[in-house]
C-alpha positions in Angstrom: 35.3 126.5 74.5 36.8 129.2 76.8 35.6 131.9 74.2 32.0 130.7 74.6 32.2 130.9 78.4 33.6 134.4 78.1 31.0 135.4 75.6 28.1 134.3 77.8 29.7 135.9 80.9 30.0 139.3 78.9 26.4 138.8 77.7 25.1 138.3 81.1 27.0 141.2 82.7 26.2 143.7 79.9 22.5 142.7 79.8 22.2 143.1 83.5 23.9 146.5 83.5 21.8 147.7 80.7 18.5 146.5 82.4 19.4 148.2 85.5 20.1 151.5 83.7 17.1 151.7 81.6 14.6 149.3 83.3 13.1 146.0 82.7 10.4 147.2 80.3 12.6 149.0 78.0 15.1 146.2 78.2 12.2 143.9 77.0 11.3 146.3 74.1 15.0 146.4 73.1 15.3 142.6 72.9 12.0 142.1 71.1 12.7 145.1 68.7 16.2 143.8 67.8 14.9 140.3 67.3 12.1 141.5 64.9 14.7 143.7 62.9 17.2 140.6 62.8 14.3 138.4 61.6 13.6 140.9 58.9 17.1 141.2 57.8 17.6 137.4 57.7 14.4 137.0 55.7 15.9 139.5 53.1 19.3 138.1 53.1 19.0 136.2 49.8 18.3 139.4 48.0 21.1 141.3 49.6 23.6 138.5 49.0 22.4 138.1 45.4 22.9 141.9 44.9 26.4 141.7 46.3 27.3 139.1 44.0 25.7 140.7 41.0 28.0 143.8 41.5 30.9 141.5 40.9 29.6 141.1 37.3 29.5 144.9 36.9 33.0 145.2 38.4 31.8 147.3 41.3 32.8 144.7 43.9 35.7 142.2 44.0 34.8 138.7 45.1 36.5 139.0 48.6 34.4 142.1 49.5 31.2 140.5 48.3 31.9 137.4 50.4 32.8 139.6 53.4 29.7 141.6 52.9 27.4 138.6 52.8 28.9 136.8 55.6 28.8 139.9 57.8 25.2 140.5 56.8 23.9 137.2 57.7 26.0 136.9 60.9 24.8 140.4 62.0 21.2 139.3 61.4 21.7 136.1 63.4 23.3 138.0 66.3 20.5 140.6 66.3 18.0 137.6 66.7 19.9 136.3 69.7 18.6 138.0 72.8 21.1 140.0 74.8 22.8 143.4 74.5 26.3 142.2 73.7 25.2 140.0 70.9 23.2 143.1 69.6 26.1 145.3 69.8 28.2 142.7 67.7 25.3 142.3 65.2 25.0 146.1 64.8 28.9 146.2 64.3 28.8 143.6 61.5 25.9 145.4 59.8 27.9 148.6 59.9 30.9 146.7 58.4 28.5 145.5 55.6 27.3 149.1 55.0 31.0 150.2 54.8 31.9 147.4 52.4 28.9 148.3 50.1 29.3 152.0 50.0 32.6 153.3 51.3 35.3 150.7 50.6 37.6 151.4 47.7 37.2 149.0 44.9 40.7 147.9 43.7 41.3 148.7 40.0 41.5 145.7 37.7 45.1 145.1 36.7 46.1 143.8 33.2 48.0 140.5 32.9 50.7 142.3 30.9 52.8 145.0 32.3 52.8 147.9 29.8 55.2 150.1 31.5 58.1 147.6 31.4 59.0 148.1 27.8 58.8 150.8 25.2 55.7 150.9 23.1 57.4 152.6 20.2 60.1 150.1 19.3 59.8 148.4 16.1 61.6 145.1 15.6 63.5 145.1 12.3 66.2 143.0 10.7 68.9 144.6 8.4 70.1 142.5 5.5 73.3 143.8 3.9 72.9 142.9 0.3 75.7 145.1 -1.2 78.7 143.3 0.3 77.4 139.6 -0.3 76.2 139.8 -3.7 79.3 141.4 -5.8 82.2 140.2 -3.7 83.8 136.8 -3.9 86.6 135.8 -1.4 89.6 134.2 -3.0 92.2 132.2 -1.0 
């Protein structure tokens, strides 16, 4: 509950400071513009999410990165729709995180279930049977 109150206070203070610095008209243009961009991104979100999860099949994405990219994309679009400068900054940050995950993040290599470096690959398992001593000798007591 306290985080929501802090969010609303920050949103109000940053929006007022931003409105004073660039003027009311440009602030209104900013809010309307980011709302339209957020709505377009949210409308196209099923295609972006489907693309992320298709990349899992091609082994270009791991499932955790695909999930993080999908969640940050949708949350970023929703935050752009919400009027206010602080929510727009958070939304743009989440969209940059999505871009980072999709294009710049390193994809972990797929590890095999068996550790091939643990043993020697050129060892042959053989059994030696000594036939000369057991066939011709008999033990007398």
